[in-house]
Backbone as a printed PyTorch tensor [residue, N CA C, xyz], in Angstrom:
tensor([[[58.8790, 52.3210, -1.0020],
         [58.9590, 50.8670, -0.9780],
         [58.0810, 50.3220,  0.1380]],

        [[57.4290, 49.2360, -0.1400],
         [56.6070, 48.5910,  0.8790],
         [57.5000, 47.8380,  1.8560]],

        [[57.0780, 47.8300,  3.1030],
         [57.7810, 47.0820,  4.1430],
         [56.8440, 45.9860,  4.6320]],

        [[57.4110, 44.8350,  4.8990],
         [56.6150, 43.6920,  5.3460],
         [57.1270, 43.1540,  6.6660]],

        [[56.2310, 42.5280,  7.4040],
         [56.5790, 41.8670,  8.6550],
         [55.8190, 40.5420,  8.7280]],

        [[56.2520, 39.6840,  9.6180],
         [55.5650, 38.4190,  9.8540],
         [54.7160, 38.5700, 11.1120]],

        [[53.4390, 38.2730, 10.9940],
         [52.5690, 38.2220, 12.1630],
         [52.8350, 36.8730, 12.8290]],

        [[53.5480, 36.8980, 13.9450],
         [53.9820, 35.6630, 14.6150],
         [52.8090, 34.8280, 15.1140]],

        [[51.6660, 35.4590, 15.3680],
         [50.5010, 34.7030, 15.8240],
         [49.8620, 33.9220, 14.6810]],

        [[49.9640, 34.4380, 13.4540],
         [49.3930, 33.7490, 12.2950],
         [50.3620, 32.7560, 11.6720]],

        [[51.6560, 32.9710, 11.8650],
         [52.6720, 32.1120, 11.2610],
         [52.6560, 30.7360, 11.9330]],

        [[52.4830, 29.6870, 11.1020],
         [52.4770, 28.3180, 11.6330],
         [53.8090, 27.6100, 11.3970]],

        [[54.7550, 28.3170, 10.7690],
         [56.0740, 27.7400, 10.5510],
         [56.1430, 26.7320,  9.4270]],

        [[55.2590, 26.8640,  8.4430],
         [55.2170, 25.8870,  7.3450],
         [56.4110, 26.0090,  6.3970]],

        [[57.0350, 27.2040,  6.3260],
         [58.2020, 27.4010,  5.4770],
         [57.8930, 27.7050,  4.0260]],

        [[56.6230, 27.8900,  3.6910],
         [56.2440, 28.1720,  2.3050],
         [56.9240, 29.4330,  1.7850]],

        [[56.9130, 30.4870,  2.5850],
         [57.5050, 31.7540,  2.1330],
         [59.0040, 31.6080,  1.8870]],

        [[59.6860, 30.8980,  2.7760],
         [61.1330, 30.7050,  2.6320],
         [61.4560, 29.8290,  1.4300]],

        [[60.5900, 28.8490,  1.1380],
         [60.8100, 27.9720, -0.0120],
         [60.5840, 28.7120, -1.3250]],

        [[59.5410, 29.5380, -1.3800],
         [59.2100, 30.2720, -2.6050],
         [60.1230, 31.4730, -2.7980]],

        [[60.4880, 32.1230, -1.6940],
         [61.2450, 33.3700, -1.7740],
         [62.4110, 33.3600, -0.7780]],

        [[63.4220, 32.5150, -1.0170],
         [64.5230, 32.3950, -0.0520],
         [65.3640, 33.6570,  0.1130]],

        [[65.3200, 34.5560, -0.8560],
         [66.0620, 35.8060, -0.7210],
         [65.2780, 36.8560,  0.0740]],

        [[63.9910, 36.5580,  0.3090],
         [63.1480, 37.5170,  1.0270],
         [62.7980, 37.1000,  2.4370]],

        [[62.8000, 35.7850,  2.6800],
         [62.4430, 35.3100,  4.0140],
         [63.2110, 34.0460,  4.3400]],

        [[63.3000, 33.7880,  5.6400],
         [63.9650, 32.5830,  6.1100],
         [63.2760, 32.1140,  7.3780]],

        [[63.5230, 30.8960,  7.7420],
         [62.9600, 30.3670,  8.9720],
         [63.9110, 30.6760, 10.1220]],

        [[63.3420, 31.1560, 11.2150],
         [64.1020, 31.4420, 12.4220],
         [63.4230, 30.6470, 13.5380]],

        [[63.9660, 29.4770, 13.8200],
         [63.2870, 28.5800, 14.7500],
         [62.0490, 28.0180, 14.0740]],

        [[60.9100, 28.1710, 14.7200],
         [59.6760, 27.6480, 14.1480],
         [58.7970, 28.7300, 13.5250]],

        [[59.3850, 29.9120, 13.2680],
         [58.6460, 31.0140, 12.6470],
         [59.4640, 31.6010, 11.5000]],

        [[58.7510, 32.2340, 10.5740],
         [59.4230, 32.8880,  9.4480],
         [59.9350, 34.2600,  9.8620]],

        [[60.8970, 34.7580,  9.1010],
         [61.4770, 36.0820,  9.3460],
         [61.7000, 36.7430,  7.9950]],

        [[61.3130, 38.0020,  7.8690],
         [61.5570, 38.7670,  6.6440],
         [63.0140, 39.2220,  6.6580]],

        [[63.7390, 38.9230,  5.5790],
         [65.1140, 39.4080,  5.4860],
         [65.2510, 40.4880,  4.4060]],

        [[64.2570, 40.5740,  3.5050],
         [64.2710, 41.6220,  2.4880],
         [62.8460, 41.9080,  2.0270]],

        [[62.3250, 43.0690,  2.4280],
         [60.9820, 43.4450,  1.9900],
         [60.9180, 43.6250,  0.4790]],

        [[62.0190, 44.1060, -0.1150],
         [62.0440, 44.2890, -1.5690],
         [61.8730, 42.9520, -2.2830]],

        [[62.5570, 41.9110, -1.7950],
         [62.4380, 40.5880, -2.4140],
         [61.0510, 39.9900, -2.1600]],

        [[60.5030, 40.2170, -0.9620],
         [59.1480, 39.7430, -0.6670],
         [58.1610, 40.3540, -1.6510]],

        [[58.3230, 41.6490, -1.9210],
         [57.4540, 42.3370, -2.8820],
         [57.5820, 41.7000, -4.2660]],

        [[58.8060, 41.4210, -4.7000],
         [59.0330, 40.7940, -6.0010],
         [58.3830, 39.4080, -6.0860]],

        [[58.3680, 38.6990, -4.9720],
         [57.8240, 37.3370, -4.9420],
         [56.3030, 37.2960, -4.7780]],

        [[55.6820, 38.4240, -4.4990],
         [54.2300, 38.4260, -4.3810],
         [53.6660, 39.0410, -3.1130]],

        [[54.5290, 39.5480, -2.2530],
         [54.0480, 40.2390, -1.0590],
         [53.2260, 39.3450, -0.1400]],

        [[52.1040, 39.8740,  0.3310],
         [51.2550, 39.1580,  1.2800],
         [50.7460, 37.8280,  0.7370]],

        [[50.6530, 37.7290, -0.5830],
         [50.1220, 36.5150, -1.2060],
         [51.0200, 35.2950, -1.0270]],

        [[52.2630, 35.5080, -0.6180],
         [53.1990, 34.3920, -0.4230],
         [52.7460, 33.4180,  0.6550]],

        [[52.0800, 33.9310,  1.6730],
         [51.7460, 33.1010,  2.8280],
         [50.3180, 32.5800,  2.7610]],

        [[50.1550, 31.2480,  2.7900],
         [48.7980, 30.6810,  2.7640],
         [48.0270, 30.9320,  4.0550]],

        [[48.7100, 31.3810,  5.1060],
         [48.0620, 31.6470,  6.3970],
         [47.9350, 33.1380,  6.6890]],

        [[48.2230, 33.9760,  5.6740],
         [48.1090, 35.4320,  5.7700],
         [48.9710, 36.0230,  6.8800]],

        [[50.1390, 35.4170,  7.1220],
         [51.0290, 35.9070,  8.1730],
         [51.9530, 37.0230,  7.6960]],

        [[52.1240, 37.1780,  6.3820],
         [52.9340, 38.2790,  5.8620],
         [52.0360, 39.4970,  5.7490]],

        [[52.4220, 40.5500,  6.4520],
         [51.6060, 41.7580,  6.4780],
         [52.4310, 42.9700,  6.0790]],

        [[51.7960, 43.8610,  5.3290],
         [52.4430, 45.1100,  4.9430],
         [52.3270, 46.0780,  6.1100]],

        [[53.4320, 46.7480,  6.4530],
         [53.4080, 47.6480,  7.6020],
         [53.5000, 49.1170,  7.2370]],

        [[53.5590, 49.4250,  5.9550],
         [53.4880, 50.8270,  5.5410],
         [52.9230, 50.8750,  4.1240]],

        [[52.7210, 52.0530,  3.6080],
         [52.2300, 52.1910,  2.2460],
         [50.7680, 51.8450,  2.0920]],

        [[50.0370, 51.8080,  3.1960],
         [48.6210, 51.4830,  3.1360],
         [47.8650, 52.7010,  2.6230]],

        [[47.1120, 52.4820,  1.5650],
         [46.3310, 53.5790,  1.0140],
         [44.9800, 53.6050,  1.7140]],

        [[44.6500, 54.7590,  2.2410],
         [43.3700, 54.9150,  2.9110],
         [42.3720, 55.5130,  1.9400]],

        [[41.1500, 55.0020,  1.9720],
         [40.1210, 55.5550,  1.1180],
         [39.6730, 56.8810,  1.7150]],

        [[39.5380, 57.8760,  0.8490],
         [39.0700, 59.1830,  1.3150],
         [37.5570, 59.2160,  1.2780]],

        [[36.9780, 59.7240,  2.3450],
         [35.5280, 59.8330,  2.4320],
         [35.1650, 61.3010,  2.2850]],

        [[34.7450, 61.6720,  1.0850],
         [34.4210, 63.0610,  0.8200],
         [32.9210, 63.2960,  0.7270]],

        [[32.1390, 62.4280,  1.3240],
         [30.6850, 62.5330,  1.2470],
         [30.0870, 63.3820,  2.3630]],

        [[30.8960, 64.1250,  3.0700],
         [30.3850, 64.9090,  4.1980],
         [29.7670, 66.2000,  3.7430]]])
């Protein structure tokens, strides 16, 4: 399963993620907070945030460089 976090420096507190995916994120003060990575994934993952503040923290596929 993918895990997501909020990049607090990119988050402007607009609340878009919480409005679109209330089961996956909520506002905590003036910043968003992930409450369910599974729900964030169902709602669209990183694409939920217009400011690119939702970031995946695992499951990153690395390209293999076999040209050596």
